[in-house]
Structures are given as C-alpha cells and as structure tokens.
N, C-alpha and C positions, 0 to 999 in steps of 0.2 A: 064934367070930370069923367075920365075913363075908369073902367073897372080896376085897372092896374094902379091908378093914382089913389083911388079910395082904399084899396088894400094896403098900399104903402102908408097912408095916413093912419089907418087902424093899427098897423103893426108898430109904427112910430109912437103912437099914443099909448099903446100897451107897454112898450119899453119904458117910456117916461113914467107911467104909473108904477111899474115895478121898481124903477130906480128910486122914486120917492118913497115907496113902501120900505124898501131896503134901508134907506137913509134913516127913516123913522125908527125902525127896529134897532139899528146900530146905535142911534142916539139913546134910546131907552135902555139898552143893555150896558152902555158905558158906565152907568152909575151902579149897576148890580154885579159887575164882574169883580171878584175878589181874588187877588194873587197871594201865593204862599211865599213867605220869607223866613229865614232863620235869624237868630240874634246877630250873627256875623254879617248878614246882608244889611240889617238895619244899621249896625255900627259903621258899615262901609259906605253908608249914604245911598243905598240902592232904592230907598223908599222916599217918596216925595212928602213934604210937610202936609199933614191933614189927610193923606191917602189912607183909605180903609184897606186892610190886608189881613191875612192870616199869619200868625206867628207860631212857629212850631219848634219843639225841642223837648228837653227833659225838665221836669220840675226839680229845681236845685234843692239838694238836701239841706234841711234846716232853714228854709226860706219862707215857709208858710206862716203868715201872721194873720190871725183872725181879729177883725175889728168889731164894732158894735153891730148887732143885727146880722145881716148877710154880707157885710163888707169883708173881703179877703184880699190880702196882698201876698204875692209869691214871686219867685224869679224863674224865668225860663232860660235854659242854657243849651248850647250845642257843643259844650266843652271847649269852645274857642272864645265865645263871648256870652255875656249874660245880660238880660233885659228884665227890669222890674216890671211887674204886672199888677194892676189893681182890677178887682172885679166885684160887682155887686149883684148877688144872686145866689142861687143854690148850686153848689158844685156837684158834678156827677159823682155817683157812689164810688167809682173806681179811681177817683182823683187822689193821688198821694205823691209823696216825694220820691224822686228817682224814676217816675213813670213818664211815658210819652204823653204829650198834651199838645193840642192845637187851640189857640185862642184867637178870636176874631175881634178886631177893633181898630183903634188909631193910637199913634204916639202923640202925647201932648207936648207942650213947649218945654217942659222939664225933662223930657226923655223917658217918661214913664208910659208904658203901654196901657191904655184904658180899654179893657176887654168888655164886650157886651155878650159874648158867647164863649163858653169853654167846653171843649170836647176832650174827654179822657180816653186813655187806652182801652180797647175793647175787651181783650182777655189776656191771658199770660203770654200768648205768642204774637199778639198783634201790635203793631205800631203803625201810625198813619204812613202810607208809602212815601209821602213827601219828606217826612222826618227821617225815615230810614235811609232814603237816598241821600239826603243832605249829610247825615252822619257818616255814611259810607264814603262820600266824596272827600270828607275831611279825614278819613282813616280812623274814625272813632267808633265804628260799629263793633259791638261787643257780644252780640247774641249768638255768635258762632253759626251753627247750621240752621237756626231758626231765622229764615229770611222771608219776611212777609211780602217782599216785592216779587219773589219768584214762586212762593208757595201757592198752589192752586187753591182757590176759594178763600184766600186770606181775608180775615175780617168778617166772614159769614158765620152765623150761629150754627 
C-alpha cells in the first residue's frame, strides 16, 4: 500500500467514525428535545399523540382547583383556545390567575394536559418570550410598552 492509499483509508475511517458519533448524538437528543406550543396549536392538531412538549399561555381566571395534597388543576389559555391542565407538585410562588405560565408534559387521551413541570412568570414585566410572541401573533398582546421580547436583559434578576 502506498502512502496515499493509507492516508485515504485513515481519512475515510475518520469520516465514518464521525458520522456514527453524530448519529448517536442525534438519536440521544431526539427524546430530550421539547417544543413549545400554545393551546391553539394543540387544538389545531399540531402535537402528536403522546408527544412531550411545553404548553404556554395565561392561567385562566377562576380555573385553579386544588385537590388533595399537592394535586392542582387549572386551565391555560392564549385567549383563542383553552386547555385543562393537571399537575402534582408544588407550584411556583408567582403562580396565579391571569399570569404567564409554561407547563411541560403530555396530553392524555381525554385531552387533558398532564404537566410534570410548571414555570411561572418571573416578575411583573417578564413573560416567557415564546408566550409573548404567540400572543402577539394572535393580536392579543396587552402589556403595551412592556415588551420582554425586545427589552434588554428581560428575565434577568
């Protein structure tokens, strides 16, 4: 074998190893990537059955129902559609009606979102950028000049 052939085999082998490593990384990340959707997206069928995703919007006024222990039920709305949510755990201190919220979980067969994580609005000026963008796209943004998407350092303490 000539030097040129050995070099070609080494380069080819390196490319194959890198391709296999990339495939393994993509396969591992496939299950951990979580997409953001609004209640309108869910009602429109943009979410596959059993798919894990983040549901964002506003906590509907009068929808919070506390069960036994740490069980809580509430509804998330984007003013166009509303999804019922159930959660077992301790809610963030800033969680309340009319505030921005992002819940992570899955929709069950009955159309109820089963959340395993709930994130509440950070402070009086902050709303998760995805929620603010979705509300703006629907023409429902009501905070006037307080725009967390454009504000420098939005969401930072």
